[in-house]
C-alpha positions as CSV (number, residue, x, y, z in Angstrom):
1,M,-63.4,-195.8,151.5
2,S,-66.6,-193.7,151.6
3,R,-66.7,-194.3,155.4
4,G,-63.4,-192.6,156.0
5,E,-61.5,-195.9,156.2
6,I,-57.8,-196.1,155.1
7,D,-56.8,-199.1,153.1
8,Q,-54.0,-201.0,154.8
9,T,-51.8,-200.7,151.7
10,D,-51.9,-196.8,151.9
11,V,-50.1,-196.8,155.3
12,P,-46.4,-197.9,155.4
13,W,-45.9,-201.3,157.1
14,W,-43.7,-199.8,159.7
15,L,-46.4,-197.3,160.8
16,Q,-49.2,-199.8,161.0
17,H,-47.9,-201.3,164.3
18,I,-45.4,-199.2,166.1
19,E,-45.2,-201.7,168.9
20,C,-43.1,-204.0,166.6
21,G,-40.1,-201.7,166.8
22,A,-39.4,-200.8,163.2
23,T,-40.9,-197.3,163.1
24,E,-38.1,-195.2,164.5
25,A,-35.4,-196.5,162.1
26,N,-37.8,-196.1,159.1
27,W,-39.0,-192.7,160.2
28,D,-35.4,-191.5,160.5
29,V,-34.6,-193.0,157.1
30,E,-31.6,-194.9,158.6
31,Y,-33.3,-198.3,158.1
32,Y,-31.6,-199.0,154.8
33,T,-28.1,-197.9,156.0
34,L,-28.0,-199.5,159.4
35,P,-24.8,-201.5,160.1
36,D,-25.4,-205.3,159.6
37,D,-25.6,-206.1,163.3
38,E,-28.1,-203.3,164.1
39,F,-30.3,-204.2,161.0
40,V,-30.4,-207.8,161.9
41,A,-31.1,-207.1,165.5
42,L,-34.0,-204.8,164.5
43,I,-35.4,-207.5,162.2
44,E,-35.0,-210.2,164.8
45,K,-37.1,-208.1,167.1
46,A,-39.7,-206.9,164.6
47,A,-40.3,-210.0,162.4
48,P,-41.9,-212.2,165.2
49,C,-44.1,-209.3,166.1
50,Y,-45.3,-208.8,162.5
51,Q,-45.7,-212.6,162.0
52,A,-48.0,-212.7,165.0
53,L,-50.1,-209.9,163.5
54,V,-50.2,-211.8,160.1
55,D,-51.2,-215.0,162.0
56,S,-54.0,-213.1,163.8
57,G,-55.2,-211.5,160.5
58,D,-54.4,-208.0,161.6
59,V,-51.8,-207.5,158.9
60,S,-51.6,-208.8,155.4
61,V,-48.3,-210.5,154.5
62,D,-48.5,-208.6,151.2
63,V,-47.7,-205.2,152.8
64,L,-44.6,-206.5,154.6
65,P,-41.0,-206.3,153.1
66,P,-39.1,-209.5,152.5
67,E,-36.7,-209.1,155.4
68,I,-39.7,-209.3,157.7
69,T,-41.3,-212.2,156.0
70,N,-38.1,-214.1,155.3
71,P,-35.6,-213.0,157.9
72,E,-33.6,-216.2,157.5
73,C,-32.5,-214.9,154.1
74,L,-30.5,-212.0,155.7
75,E,-27.6,-214.3,156.7
76,G,-26.5,-211.7,159.2
77,R,-26.3,-208.8,156.7
78,N,-28.2,-205.7,155.8
79,P,-28.9,-206.3,152.1
80,Y,-29.7,-202.7,151.4
81,N,-26.3,-201.3,152.2
82,G,-25.3,-200.9,148.6
83,D,-23.9,-204.3,147.8
84,D,-25.8,-205.4,144.6
85,E,-24.6,-209.0,144.8
86,L,-25.8,-209.3,148.4
87,L,-29.1,-207.7,147.5
88,D,-29.6,-210.1,144.6
89,A,-28.8,-213.1,146.7
90,F,-31.2,-211.8,149.4
91,Y,-34.0,-211.4,146.8
92,D,-33.3,-214.8,145.3
93,C,-33.7,-216.4,148.7
94,A,-36.7,-214.4,149.7
95,F,-38.6,-214.7,146.4
96,G,-37.0,-217.7,144.8
């Protein structure tokens, strides 16, 4: 850090690579309240982009949220829309 470098964990995942398409929804704070179809569409676009960055070593998987690393666990829904059972099932799938 003495050379003016920023640690990857200090920058939100969605700002690290704006080309992956998740920045605007997160910047506007609508990410967690997007309708299911819009949330899933955003993740379907962003996840492969971030996975390619993980594969190339440009991003650590540790800084990415579970919907990016485990999009198959979404089952067509936005788990952050306030349904606790849906969120629990999503986390069980992603981390279980």
